[in-house]
C-alpha positions in Angstrom: -118.3 102.9 125.5 -119.8 99.3 125.7 -119.1 97.3 128.8 -116.1 95.1 128.8 -115.7 91.7 129.8 -112.3 90.5 131.0 -111.7 86.8 129.9 -108.9 84.5 131.1 -106.0 84.8 128.9 -105.9 82.5 125.9 -103.3 79.7 126.1 -100.0 80.2 124.4 -99.0 77.7 121.5 -98.3 74.3 123.0 -100.4 74.6 126.2 -103.4 72.7 127.2 -105.5 75.3 128.9 -105.5 78.9 130.1 -102.2 80.4 131.2 -103.3 80.8 134.8 -104.1 77.0 134.9 -100.7 75.5 133.5 -98.7 73.8 136.1 -95.0 74.3 136.7 -94.3 71.1 134.9 -95.1 72.9 131.6 -91.8 74.7 132.0 -89.2 71.8 131.7 -86.2 74.1 132.4 -87.4 74.4 136.2 -89.8 72.8 138.5 -90.1 75.9 140.7 -93.4 77.9 140.6 -93.5 81.1 138.5 -93.5 83.1 141.8 -90.3 81.2 143.1 -88.5 81.8 139.8 -89.6 85.6 139.8 -88.4 86.0 143.5 -85.1 84.5 142.6 -84.8 86.8 139.6 -85.7 89.8 141.6 -83.0 89.0 144.2 -80.3 88.5 141.4 -81.1 91.4 139.2 -82.0 94.3 141.5 -80.2 97.7 140.5 -80.4 101.2 141.8 -83.4 103.0 140.2 -83.7 106.6 139.3 -86.7 108.9 139.8 -87.5 107.7 143.4 -88.4 109.9 146.2 -87.9 109.0 149.9 -91.1 109.2 151.9 -91.9 108.6 155.6 -91.8 105.2 157.3 -89.3 103.9 154.8 -91.7 104.3 151.6 -90.7 105.4 148.3 -92.5 107.5 145.8 -91.7 106.2 142.1 -92.0 109.2 139.8 -91.1 107.5 136.5 -94.6 107.3 135.3 -97.9 109.1 136.2 -99.2 106.5 138.6 -96.5 107.9 141.0 -96.7 104.8 143.1 -96.1 105.0 146.8 -94.2 101.8 147.5 -93.9 100.4 150.9 -90.7 98.4 151.9 -90.6 95.1 150.1 -93.3 95.8 147.9 -93.3 96.7 144.1 -95.2 99.2 142.0 -98.0 98.7 139.6 -95.4 97.8 136.9 -94.2 94.9 139.2 -90.6 95.7 138.2 -89.8 98.7 140.4 -89.4 97.8 144.0 -88.6 99.3 147.5 -85.6 97.6 148.9 -84.9 98.9 152.5 -86.2 102.4 151.7 -84.6 102.7 148.3 -86.1 102.3 144.8 -84.5 99.5 142.7 -85.3 98.2 139.1 -85.4 94.5 138.6 -84.8 94.5 134.9 -81.8 96.6 134.2 -79.9 94.7 131.4 -82.5 91.8 131.5 -84.0 91.7 128.2 -86.9 89.4 127.2 -86.8 90.4 123.4 -84.2 91.8 121.0 -84.9 91.9 117.3 -83.8 93.8 114.3 -87.0 95.1 113.0 -88.0 97.6 110.0 -88.7 100.9 111.6 -91.9 100.9 109.8 -93.1 98.1 112.1 -93.1 100.5 115.2 -94.7 102.1 113.5 -92.6 105.2 112.6 -93.2 106.5 109.0 -91.3 109.7 109.2 -88.2 108.6 110.9 -85.3 107.2 108.9 -87.6 105.4 106.5 -86.4 102.0 105.2 -83.9 101.6 108.1 -83.5 99.0 110.8 -84.5 99.7 114.4 -82.7 97.2 116.8 -85.6 96.7 119.2 -85.3 95.6 122.9 -87.7 95.1 125.8 -87.9 93.9 129.4 -90.8 92.4 131.2 -93.3 94.7 133.0 -95.8 97.3 132.2 -97.7 100.1 133.9 -101.0 99.5 132.1 -103.1 96.3 132.0 -104.5 96.3 128.6 -106.9 93.4 128.0 -105.8 93.4 124.3 -102.2 93.5 124.6 -100.5 91.6 121.9 -97.4 91.3 123.9 -99.0 90.1 127.1 -96.7 87.2 127.5 -94.0 89.5 128.5 -95.8 92.7 129.5 -98.3 91.0 131.9 -96.2 87.9 132.9 -95.9 89.0 136.6 -99.4 90.0 136.9 -100.6 86.7 135.5 -98.3 84.7 137.4 -96.2 83.5 134.4 -92.6 83.4 133.8 -91.1 85.6 131.2 -87.6 84.2 130.6 -84.9 86.9 130.5 -81.5 86.9 129.2 -78.6 89.1 130.2 -78.1 92.0 127.5 -76.2 94.8 129.3 -76.3 98.2 127.3 -72.9 97.8 125.5 -74.2 94.4 124.1 -77.3 96.1 123.0 -75.3 98.8 120.9 -73.0 96.1 119.7 -75.9 94.0 118.4 -77.5 97.1 116.9 -74.3 97.9 114.9 -73.8 94.3 113.9 -77.4 94.3 112.5 -76.7 97.4 110.5 -79.4 99.4 112.5 -79.8 103.1 112.3 -81.6 103.3 115.7 -82.4 101.4 118.8 -86.0 101.1 119.7 -87.3 100.6 123.3 -90.6 98.8 122.6 -92.8 95.7 122.8 -93.6 96.5 126.6 -93.6 99.9 128.3 -89.9 101.5 128.2 -90.7 103.9 131.2 -90.7 100.9 133.5 -87.2 100.2 132.4 -86.1 103.8 132.1 -82.7 103.1 133.8 -81.8 100.6 131.1 -83.1 103.0 128.3 -80.9 105.9 129.5 -77.7 103.9 129.8 -78.2 102.2 126.5 -79.2 105.4 124.8 -76.2 107.2 126.0 -73.9 104.6 124.6 -76.1 104.5 121.2 -75.6 108.3 120.8 -71.9 107.9 121.1 -71.9 105.2 118.4 -74.0 107.5 116.2 -77.3 105.6 116.6 -80.7 107.4 117.2 -83.0 106.3 120.1 -86.7 105.9 119.7 -89.5 104.9 122.0 -92.8 103.1 121.4 -94.8 103.9 124.5 -98.0 104.4 126.1 -97.2 107.9 126.9 -97.5 107.7 130.7 -94.3 109.4 131.6 -94.1 112.1 134.2 -92.4 115.5 133.3 -89.5 114.4 135.4 -89.0 111.2 133.3 -89.4 113.2 130.1 -86.6 115.6 131.4 -84.4 112.6 131.7 -85.3 111.0 128.4 -85.5 114.1 126.1 -81.8 114.7 125.6 -81.4 111.2 124.4 -84.5 110.4 122.4 -85.0 111.5 119.0 -88.5 110.1 118.1 -91.5 108.3 119.8 -94.6 106.5 118.7 -97.3 107.2 121.3 -100.2 105.1 121.7 -103.3 107.5 122.4 -105.7 104.6 123.1 -108.9 106.7 123.3 -109.9 110.2 123.9 -112.2 109.0 126.8 -111.0 109.1 130.3 -113.5 106.4 131.3 -111.8 104.0 128.8 -108.4 104.8 130.3 -109.7 104.1 133.9 -112.0 101.0 133.2 -110.0 99.2 130.5 -106.4 100.1 131.1 -106.1 101.2 134.6 -104.8 104.6 133.9 -105.9 108.2 133.0 -106.2 110.1 129.9 -104.9 113.5 131.1 -101.2 112.5 131.7 -101.0 110.9 128.3 -102.0 114.2 126.6 -99.6 116.0 128.9 -96.9 113.6 128.0 -97.6 114.0 124.2 -97.5 117.8 124.5 -94.3 117.5 126.7 -92.4 115.5 124.1 -93.3 117.9 121.4 -92.1 120.8 123.6 -88.9 119.1 124.4 -88.1 118.4 120.7 -89.0 114.7 120.4 -90.6 113.8 117.1 -94.0 112.2 117.8 -96.2 109.9 115.8 -99.5 108.8 117.3 -101.1 105.4 117.0 -104.8 104.6 118.1 -106.0 100.9 117.9 -109.7 100.9 117.0 -111.7 98.4 119.1 -115.3 97.9 118.1 -117.7 99.5 120.6 -115.0 100.8 123.0 -113.0 103.5 121.5 -114.3 103.8 117.8 -117.0 106.3 118.2 -116.9 108.9 115.3 -117.4 111.9 117.5 -114.7 110.8 120.0 -112.2 110.2 117.1 -113.0 113.7 115.8 -112.2 115.1 119.0 -108.9 113.0 119.3 -107.9 114.0 115.8 -108.5 117.7 116.4 -106.6 117.7 119.5 -103.6 116.2 117.6 -103.8 118.8 114.9 -104.2 121.6 117.4 -101.7 120.6 120.1 -99.1 118.5 118.2 -99.5 119.9 114.7 -101.2 119.2 111.5 -98.2 117.4 110.1 -98.1 114.9 113.0 -98.5 111.3 111.7 -101.7 109.5 113.0 -101.7 105.8 112.7 -105.3 104.1 113.0 -104.9 100.3 113.2 -107.4 97.5 113.0 -108.0 95.5 116.2 -107.9 91.7 116.3 -109.1 89.6 119.4 -106.2 88.5 121.7 -105.2 88.0 125.2 -108.4 88.7 127.4 -110.4 90.6 124.8 -111.5 87.7 122.8 -115.4 88.3 122.8 -115.1 91.0 120.1 -114.9 90.7 116.3 -112.1 92.2 114.4 -112.4 95.9 113.5 -114.5 96.3 110.3 -112.4 97.7 107.6 -114.9 100.4 106.9 -114.3 101.7 110.6 -110.7 102.2 109.9 -111.3 103.9 106.6 -113.8 106.2 108.3 -111.3 107.1 110.9 -108.7 108.0 108.2 -111.3 110.3 106.7 -112.1 111.9 110.0 -108.4 112.6 110.8 -108.1 114.2 107.4 -111.3 116.3 107.9 -109.7 117.4 111.3 -106.8 119.0 109.3 -104.2 116.2 109.8 -102.0 115.9 106.7 -100.5 112.4 107.3 -103.1 109.8 108.3 -102.3 106.0 108.0 -104.3 103.0 108.1 -102.8 99.9 109.9 -103.2 96.2 110.0 -105.1 96.3 106.7 -104.1 94.1 103.8 -104.8 97.0 101.4 -104.2 100.0 103.9 -103.3 103.5 102.7 -99.7 103.8 104.0 -98.1 106.0 101.4 -96.7 109.4 102.5 -97.8 112.4 100.5 -96.7 116.0 100.5 -98.5 118.0 103.1 -98.5 121.0 100.6 -99.3 119.6 97.2 -100.3 116.0 97.7 -97.6 114.5 95.6 -96.6 110.8 96.7 -93.3 111.0 98.6 -92.9 107.5 99.9 -94.6 104.2 98.7 -95.1 101.5 101.3 -95.8 97.8 101.1 -96.0 95.9 104.1 -92.9 97.1 106.1 -91.0 98.0 102.9 -90.6 101.7 102.0 -89.7 102.9 98.7 -88.8 106.6 97.9 -90.9 108.3 95.3 -90.8 112.2 95.0 -88.8 112.7 98.2 -85.5 114.4 97.5 -83.2 115.7 100.4 -86.1 115.6 102.7 -88.4 117.7 100.4 -91.1 117.3 97.9 -89.5 117.2 94.5 -92.5 118.8 93.0 -93.2 121.9 95.2 -90.2 121.9 97.7 -92.2 121.5 100.8 -90.2 119.8 103.6 -91.5 116.6 105.0 -91.8 116.7 108.7 -89.9 114.0 110.5 -86.5 112.8 111.5 -83.6 111.8 109.2 -85.5 112.1 106.0 -82.6 113.9 104.3 -80.4 110.9 104.7 -82.2 108.8 102.0 -80.0 108.1 99.1 -81.0 107.6 95.4 -81.6 103.9 96.2 -84.2 104.7 98.8 -82.2 103.4 101.7 -80.9 105.3 104.7 -77.1 106.1 104.1 
């Protein structure tokens, strides 16, 4: 793994300099500083949190994620959105969305979950990682960077109503890390299930077993970023550890959550062929050979702007490595001409064709290969009607 240089965040469109250097006057809605606005928002939006354990001297142990932060009174955890108020753990983001969009489910990416359907996607601010290449840094890292991530009130009932109005088949908790807003996820997911909607996570996989026990009865599928198979990368680049992610992936599988794995290939940091071979072999052995693995091309962003985009050949090599490790569904992402079709794990017949975020059914009938009858692993695959849409 090559050394990494953390550079200042690139300015957002319309700004005249680095995000950290912009003055409060750049936000015409308010002349208060970002910290003052943040403090006001925290005071207004605090709600009781789950997965908090009382410790001595008024401290609270948050056990939502594997950081297991010990939070002193008046302080927040690593995510900056879970706080100790008078010896009680509170969440600062319940019902406070920073994004709500009707996305193709393929955008998550989830290729084996209700193909061709819409996933109503929501997020709050905050994250328990500090990835220097985060594409959603303006909302995930806002608190850490001293920025304002404007939120709007979107209670769980309104999320479900919005999902139904958009013709969604599922609700996705995505863009930032859903574990840090687990209370919002749980309440929304309960209402979604009552309305006949599925629930999916797009996550870094840093949940504790306690959190998975809460989520598993409500969540049908997850796309998990397995960002590297090197603990040094997790510690130095992300501020986390590899082992809890592997444990969470296995724990999701054991609890009946359908899992797809994504790895963003960053030149010189996590694209070593031997490392990728070990990673792919672990997926095949621990999660199953029919677990989808999405390998994606990196583009410079946020604080990691000193690298070139991932060479196309590197992505193609990773796909070959995954297949050589025994994985039956390996997909290349962020490529103009990537291989994203789904083929039968048994006979190789093309079952689903994809172009961009559009899926078209080929030889998939009732969730099975029309040629050999082998079942395609996934969720909701038997709901596709003759037009190639989810019924």
